[in-house]
N, C-alpha and C positions, 0 to 999 in steps of 0.2 A: 503493499500500499504506500509506504514511503516513496519507492521508486516511481510509482504512477504519479504521486503528489509532486515529486521533483520534476518530472517530465513536463506535467502541465504547467508547473510554475515557470520552467525554462522557456516553454512555448509562449506564455504570456509576456515573459520579459523580452523575448525576441520580437513580438509584434510591437511592444512599447518602444523597443529601441529603434525599430525601423521607423515608427512614426516621429519619434524624436529626431533622428537623423534627417528625415525629410523635411522637418521643420527648420533645421539649422542651416540647410544648404540653400543658396540662392536659387529662385525660380528660374527656369529656362526662357529667356527672352526670345521672342521671335527673331531670327537673324535678319540683319538689313537687307532689303531687296536691291538688286543691282542687275541692270541688263544693257545690252547695245546691239545694234546691227548697222549694216553698211549702206543698204539701199531698199527703199520701197517705192513701187510705181503703181499707180492707179489712175489711169487716165482714159479718156474716151474722146478721140479727135474726130472732128467732123468728117462724116463719110466712111469712117473706119471702125472696125469692131473694137471693143473694150481692151485695153492692156493692163493686165495685173501681174505684178512680179514682187515677190518678196513678202515680208521683209527677209533679205538675204545676209548670210554670214551673221547669225545670231550668236550671241554669248549671253550667259546667265550666270549669277552668283552661285546658283544651285548646280551648274555644269550643263554644257561645258563652259568653262571659264575663259577659254580663248578659242578663237576661230579664225580661219583665214581662206580667202578665195583668190585665185590668180587673176581674175577680172570678170566683168559683166558687160554684156552688149545688149541693148534694148533698141532694137531699129526704130528710128524715127524719133527716139527720145533722147538716149545718151549712150556713152560707152565709158568704161572705167579701166584702170589698171588694178593693182593688187589692193584688195580690201582686207583690213585686219581689225579684229574687235577683241575686247576683254571686259570682264565684269568679276570683281573679286571682292568678297567679304572677309575682313580680318577679324578672326574670333577673338583676338587678344585685346583689341582696342573697340571693336565694334563698328569700324570705318568701313565705307563702301566706296570703291573707285571703279568707274566705268569709262570706257573710251572705244571709239569708232573712228578709224581713219580710212579714207578712199583716196587713192592716188591716180593721177593722170586723168581727170575728170574732162570729157568733152560733151556739152549739152547741146543738142540740135532741136530741141523740142520747140523753140520759140522762133517763128519765121523772122529771118533778117537779123537775128541777134545770137551769134554763136558765143557760147560762154565756155571758158575752160579755167583750169586750175591744176598745179601739179600736185597738190595735196588739199583734202578738205576734211577736217578732223573736229570731233566734238568729244569733250571730256567733261565728267563731273566728279565731285567728291562729297561724301557725306561723313561728317564728324560729329561728336556730341554737341558741338556749339552751333551746327547748322549744315546746310546743304549749298554748295556753289557750283557753278559751271562756266565753261568758256569754250569758244570755237576759235579755230585757226584756219585761214584761207591763204594758202601759200601760192604766190604767182597767179592770184585771180585776175582773169581778163574778162571784163564785161563788155567789151566793144564800146558802142555808142551809148551804153546805159549808164555810164559814169564810173565811179570807183567806190570801193569799200575797203576800210583798213584791214590789215592782217588779222587783227583780233578786234572785230566789230563790237560795239555796244549791244547788249542784249536787246533783241527784237528790233534790229535794224531793217527797215523795209524800203524796197525800191519798187516802182511800178514799171511795167513793160507796155510801151505803147503799141496800138495796132495800126493797121493801113488807114483807117478812118481817123481824121483829125479829132483830138480830144477824147478818144476811146482807148481804154486800157484793156489789153487781153490777159494780162497776168500780174501777179505780184510775186516778189521773191523776198522772203525773210531770211535774214542772216543771223546766226547765233539766236535762233528762237528758243526762249526759255519759258517752259510751261509749268507752273506750280500746281501739282496734281492734288485732289482732296485728301489723299492718304499721307501727305506730307512729303512726298518724293518730288524730285525735280527732273523734268526731261528737257534735254538740250538737242536740238536739230540745228546742225551746223548750217544747212541750206534747206529751205522748204519753199518749193514753187507751187503756186495755186493757180489754176486757170480760171478765169472769170467768165460767167455765163454773161449773155445779153448781146447787144449789137456788136457786130464785128468779131464775135467770139471765135476761137479756134477749136474749142471743145471744153471739156469739164475733167475735174480731177485734180490730183496733186502728186508731187515727187518730193521725197525726203532722202537727203544725202547725208549720211553720217549722223546717227542718233544714239545718245546715251542717256540712261535714267539711273539715278541714285537715291537711295535713302527712303525714309529717314534712317539714320544710323541704328543699328542695333545696340543693345547693351552688352558690354563685355561680361562673361561669366567665369569668373576665375574659380578653379576648383582647389580645395585645401590639399596641401602635399607635404611630405616630409614631417618635421616636427609638429607643424600645425595640424596635420591630419591626425596623427597620434594623440595630440593634446585633446582634439575634439572628441575622439573616440573614448579617451579616459574620462572626460566630464560626462559623457552619455553613460558609460559604465557605471559611474559613481550615482548617476540619477537613478538608473534602472535597477541596480542591485538591491537597495532596500525594498523596491516594490516586489521583486521576486521573492525576496525572504519573507516579507509580511504575508504575502498570499499563502506561502508554503506553510507558515506557522498556523494560519487560520485553518488551513485544511486539515492539518495534523490534529488541531483541536477538535475539530468536527468529527474526525474519525474516532478519536479516543472516548468522545462522549457517547458515540453510538455503540 
């Protein structure tokens, strides 16, 4: 009977220890989200069937964290060289870093406006203090549409005129930054939108190099070494009296019966 009582007391003590241990360890925070892609095309040009491509070369903090494509060609829209992407969550700090870079971009979507760049890159970073993003446009050539800095200000927009005077057929947003409802930030290095209406060439949009970050996750340090043994020692000191008291009560109950 004593052996049975001891086993029951040990089982109860184990359950109590498990509960106490769970209460002392930090809760697992949801890891910070991060993603990136190199190219997305969704356009319908007048008189032509819809063209939908991508998102191409996707990376995600949950994997794959890196991706590469030798190049992309969407006839009548654009062509690119190497596309590389990455999205990484740092468990030690909770930081998220995402990046998308598209090389040797040649855009032929807009009539009379050939656009090119040797590299179009979007990056974002989420840390405990907040989320930030930037875009880099290397050797960007807009032809007669003007100029844009290598690192444009967030949400820099230019309009693309059509054949008809005073009528625009598209807008191009450089370093587009979108604050999402979940607290994350999306950075689109280049976002072309076709405008409906008089003189329109079609509808839809094109995104080149997109990165999304955050919000940052909370780091979850685990006890190790001396700290772990100290925690287990404290738990043992708290649980042992409980097991002893339960064992004594059950022995008393057996003796009286």
